[in-house]
N, C-alpha and C positions, 0 to 999 in steps of 0.2 A: 418303740416309741421315739427313741433318739433318731432313728433312721427316717421316720416320718417327719419329724421337726426339721431335720437337715434338708430333706427333699423340698419341703414347703419353702424354706428359706432360699434354697437354690433356685426354685421356680420363680419366686418373687423377684429375686435379683435379676434373673434372665429376662423376665417380663419388663422390669424397669429399664434395663439396658436396651432391650428391643424397642420399647416405646420412645426412648430418647433418640435412638438412631433413626427410627422412622420419622419422628417429628423434625429432626434436623435435616432430613432429606426432602421434606415437603417444602414447597415454595410456589409462589405464583409467577415466577419469572422475573421478579424484581431483582435488580443487580445488588441491592442492599441485603438480600437474603443470603444466608450461608448455604453452601452445598458441600456434600461430603468430598473430601480431598483424597482419601485413601492414605493419608499420613497418620503416623502414630505420634501422639504428643503426651507429655507428662509435665505437670506443674505442681508446685508445692506451696502450701500456705503455712506460715509459721507466725509466732508471736501475735496470734489473733486475740482480741479482747474477748470474744466468744470462743473459748478453747475448743469447742466441738467442731469448729471450722478447720483447725489445724490438721495437716496431713496431705497425702498425695491425692491428686486428681488426675485421672488418665483418660485417654481416648485412643481407640484403635482406628478411628476414622474422624479426624478433626474436621469440623465444619468451618469453612472459610468463605467470606464474601470476596468480591473483587476489591482491588485497591482503587479508591476514588479520590479525585481532587476535590477538596471540600469547598472550592469556589472562591469568589472574590471577597466574601465577607470573612473577616478574621485573618489569622495568620495563613501564610501559604503552606498548606499541609496536605498530606495524604492520609487516608483513613481506611481501615478494614475492620471487620468483625470476625470473631472466632467463637465457636461453641462446641458442645458435646463432650465436655470434660466432667466425668462423674467421680465422686469421692471413692477411692479404692477400698479403704477400710473404715469401719465405723458406720456412720449414717450415710448409706448409699443413696438416699433420696436427695442428697446435696449434689447440685450440679453447678458448674461454672461456665460463664460465657464472658466475652470481653469486647471492648471497643478500643482499638489502638490507633493513635495518631502520631505521625512523625513529620518533620520538616521536609520541604521539597529537597530531593537529593542533589547536593552539589558535589558529593563524593560518594564513596561506597558505604559510608556509615553515617547516615543522617541522624540528627538529634531527635530523641523522643519528645513529643509535645504534650502527651497525656493520653488517655482519657480515663477509662474505668474497667473494672471487672464487676460482674454481678454473680453473687452466690445465693442460690435460692431466690428470695424476693428482695435482697438487699444489694444496693449499688455502692461500691467502694471506688471513689475517685482517686486517681493517682495524685499524690501530694506534689505540688509544683514548687514548694519552698525549698531553699537550700540547694543541695546537689542531688536530691533524691532521684530526679528523672535520669541522672547519669547512671543509676543502678539498672538501667535497661539499655541494651545495645541492639540497634537495628543494623543488620549486616546484609546489604544487597548482594554482595559477592557470593556469600554462602547461602543466601535466601532464608535467613533465620532472624528471630528476635530472641534475645536472651535476657531473662530477668534475674537479678541478684539481690534479693531482699528489697524489692521495690515497695515502698510504703504506700498504702491506700487507706482512705478513711471514708466512713459513711456520714450521713447527715447528722448523726448523734455523736460524732467524733470517735466511734469505735473504729479500731484499725486492724489491718492484716498486713503481712509482708508476703510478696509474691516472688517465687524463684522458679527457675526451669527454663525451658526453651520450646519454641514451636517454629515450624516452617512458615514462611510468608506465602501468601498466594503467589502463584507463578507469574512470571513477567508478562505473559500474554493477557492476564486479567487485570493489568494495571492501566490506569489512564496515562496519557502521554507524559504529563508532568511528573508522574510517579514512577516512571521506568528507571531502571539502573542507568546512572550517568555514563557517558562515554569517557574512556580514558582511565 
C-alpha cells in the first residue's frame, strides 16, 4: 500500500514538472515569451505572510525572455521575464515566474528598477520604498541577478522576501540599449 501511494505521488510530481517544462517551452515566436535556457536556477521565499509560500523554488531549465528596452515611456530601463521555478518541497503545485526591470547600464552593475514575481495566481510587486531595491544586484559582467531578501507585496499588502540568483538572458538576446557597457 505504501509503495503504491509513493508511486502515485512520484508520478503526479513528474507529470506536474513535465507539464510546466512543456508549457514554458511553448510560444508563438513573441520576443516577450520565455524560452528554455538550459540554466539551473534556485530561489528562496522567506517571511511570507502566507507561510505555505516559504521555501525553495527550483528549475533545471529556467525560462528566459530576451532583454528588451521598455521604450520612450517611463524610465530608461531594460526588462526581461523568467519562469519555470517550482516549489521543491511542500505544495509542488506552486510555481514562480517574474518580471525584472533594471536601469540602462552605465556600468556593469545597473540599478534594479522593479517589477514583480508571481506565485500561483498572486503577483507580488517589488517594494520601491527605502533601500529595498538595493537588495537585488544586477551584474552584467557575471551575467547574473542576485536577490537578498528583496521585499515584495501583493495588492492586499501580503508580503514575501525573495533571495537567490539566476542567470540573465545572454548578451545576444538583449536590445542595443541593454547590452553590457564598454569599459
